[in-house]
DRENRORO-292400 format. One record per residue: residue in one letter; x, y, z of N, C-alpha, C, CB in turn. Coordinates in steps of 0.2 Angstrom, whole numbers, padded with zeros to 4 digits, always signed. Glycine has a CB too. Layout:
aXYZXYZXYZXYZ...
! end
This chain:
m-0181-0107+0029-0181-0114+0028-0184-0118+0033-0173-0117+0027s-0188-0123+0032-0192-0127+0036-0187-0132+0040-0198-0130+0033d-0190-0135+0045-0186-0140+0049-0185-0146+0044-0189-0142+0055s-0190-0148+0041-0190-0154+0036-0185-0153+0031-0197-0156+0034q-0184-0147+0028-0180-0146+0023-0172-0146+0026-0181-0139+0020y-0171-0143+0031-0165-0144+0035-0163-0151+0036-0165-0139+0041n-0168-0154+0039-0166-0162+0041-0165-0166+0034-0172-0165+0044s-0168-0164+0029-0167-0167+0023-0160-0166+0020-0172-0165+0017q-0157-0160+0021-0151-0158+0019-0146-0162+0023-0150-0150+0020i-0147-0162+0030-0142-0166+0034-0142-0173+0032-0145-0165+0042e-0147-0176+0031-0148-0183+0028-0144-0184+0022-0155-0186+0028t-0145-0179+0017-0141-0179+0011-0133-0179+0012-0143-0174+0006i-0131-0175+0016-0124-0175+0017-0122-0181+0021-0122-0168+0021a-0126-0183+0026-0124-0189+0030-0123-0195+0025-0129-0190+0035a-0127-0196+0020-0127-0201+0015-0120-0201+0012-0133-0201+0010v-0118-0195+0010-0112-0194+0006-0106-0196+0011-0111-0187+0004i-0106-0194+0017-0101-0196+0022-0101-0203+0023-0103-0192+0029l-0106-0207+0023-0107-0214+0024-0104-0217+0018-0114-0216+0025k-0106-0215+0012-0103-0218+0006-0096-0217+0005-0106-0214+0000d-0093-0212+0008-0085-0211+0008-0082-0215+0013-0084-0203+0008k-0086-0217+0018-0083-0221+0023-0077-0217+0027-0080-0228+0021i-0079-0211+0028-0074-0207+0032-0076-0207+0039-0075-0199+0030s-0071-0207+0043-0072-0207+0051-0076-0202+0053-0065-0207+0054l-0081-0204+0058-0086-0199+0060-0082-0194+0065-0091-0202+0064d-0076-0195+0067-0072-0191+0071-0067-0187+0067-0068-0195+0076e-0068-0187+0061-0063-0183+0056-0062-0176+0058-0065-0184+0049q-0056-0174+0059-0055-0167+0060-0051-0163+0055-0051-0166+0067d-0048-0167+0050-0044-0164+0045-0048-0159+0041-0040-0169+0041e-0046-0153+0041-0050-0148+0037-0049-0149+0030-0047-0141+0038g-0044-0152+0027-0043-0154+0020-0049-0159+0018-0037-0156+0019r-0050-0164+0022-0055-0169+0021-0062-0166+0021-0054-0175+0025l-0063-0162+0026-0069-0159+0028-0071-0154+0022-0070-0156+0035k-0066-0151+0019-0068-0146+0014-0072-0148+0009-0061-0143+0011k-0071-0155+0007-0075-0158+0002-0083-0157+0003-0074-0165+0001y-0084-0158+0010-0092-0158+0012-0094-0151+0012-0093-0162+0018h-0090-0146+0015-0091-0139+0015-0093-0137+0008-0086-0135+0018d-0088-0138+0003-0089-0136-0004-0096-0139-0007-0083-0138-0008l-0097-0145-0005-0103-0149-0008-0109-0145-0005-0103-0156-0006v-0109-0143+0001-0115-0140+0004-0116-0133+0001-0114-0140+0012k-0110-0130+0000-0111-0123-0003-0114-0123-0010-0104-0120-0003k-0112-0128-0014-0114-0128-0021-0121-0131-0021-0109-0133-0024q-0122-0136-0017-0129-0140-0018-0135-0136-0015-0129-0147-0015f-0133-0133-0009-0138-0130-0005-0138-0122-0005-0138-0132+0002h-0133-0119-0008-0132-0112-0009-0131-0109-0002-0137-0109-0013l-0127-0112+0003-0126-0109+0009-0119-0106+0009-0126-0115+0015q-0118-0101+0014-0112-0098+0015-0107-0101+0020-0113-0090+0017d-0101-0099+0021-0096-0102+0025-0099-0105+0032-0091-0098+0026e-0101-0101+0036-0103-0103+0043-0109-0108+0043-0105-0097+0047s-0114-0107+0038-0119-0111+0038-0118-0118+0035-0125-0108+0033a-0113-0118+0030-0110-0124+0027-0107-0128+0032-0106-0123+0021i-0103-0125+0036-0099-0128+0042-0104-0131+0047-0094-0124+0045q-0109-0128+0049-0113-0130+0054-0117-0136+0051-0118-0124+0055l-0119-0136+0045-0123-0141+0042-0119-0148+0042-0126-0139+0035v-0113-0147+0040-0108-0153+0039-0107-0156+0046-0101-0151+0036n-0106-0151+0051-0105-0153+0058-0111-0157+0061-0103-0147+0063e-0117-0154+0059-0123-0158+0061-0124-0164+0058-0129-0153+0060a-0122-0165+0052-0122-0172+0048-0118-0177+0052-0120-0171+0041f-0112-0175+0054-0108-0179+0057-0111-0181+0064-0101-0176+0058l-0113-0176+0068-0117-0177+0074-0123-0182+0073-0119-0171+0077y-0127-0181+0068-0132-0185+0067-0130-0192+0066-0136-0182+0060l-0125-0193+0062-0122-0200+0061-0120-0203+0067-0117-0200+0056k-0117-0199+0071-0114-0202+0078-0120-0204+0082-0110-0197+0081l-0125-0200+0083-0131-0201+0087-0135-0207+0084-0135-0195+0088k-0135-0207+0078-0139-0213+0075-0136-0219+0076-0140-0211+0067g-0129-0219+0076-0125-0226+0077-0124-0227+0085-0119-0225+0074a-0126-0223+0089-0126-0224+0096-0130-0230+0098-0127-0218+0100d-0128-0233+0103-0131-0239+0106-0136-0237+0111-0127-0244+0109s-0141-0233+0109-0147-0231+0113-0144-0227+0119-0151-0237+0116a-0139-0223+0118-0136-0219+0124-0140-0213+0124-0128-0217+0122d-0141-0210+0130-0145-0204+0131-0140-0199+0130-0148-0204+0138p-0141-0194+0125-0137-0189+0123-0136-0184+0129-0139-0185+0117l-0141-0183+0133-0140-0179+0139-0135-0182+0144-0146-0178+0142q-0135-0189+0145-0130-0192+0149-0123-0193+0146-0133-0199+0151h-0123-0194+0140-0116-0195+0137-0115-0190+0131-0117-0202+0134g-0117-0184+0132-0116-0179+0127-0108-0178+0126-0119-0173+0129d-0104-0178+0131-0097-0177+0130-0094-0182+0125-0093-0177+0137q-0097-0187+0124-0094-0192+0119-0095-0189+0112-0098-0199+0120f-0100-0185+0111-0102-0182+0105-0099-0175+0104-0109-0183+0103g-0096-0173+0109-0094-0166+0109-0099-0161+0109-0090-0164+0102a-0105-0163+0112-0111-0159+0113-0110-0154+0119-0117-0163+0113g-0106-0156+0124-0105-0152+0130-0111-0152+0134-0104-0145+0128f-0116-0157+0134-0121-0158+0139-0118-0160+0145-0126-0163+0136s-0121-0158+0151-0119-0160+0157-0125-0162+0162-0115-0154+0161
! end
């Protein structure tokens, strides 16, 4: 899969997340299951790949909404573990 296809998938899931107005910090597996199942069905991905794509969609939305923060300086705010 090309980077542009992967990015398009992330944007597709991100749009659904925004439409649902779910917290970008959501941790409830029950609520996240909806997105995992959607990714599995729509993009034909397996468990770990589906989880990764959903997590990246949430991270994408967090970074997109950041106030020009440098992810390398403020990565801990996004759970990225940058130091």
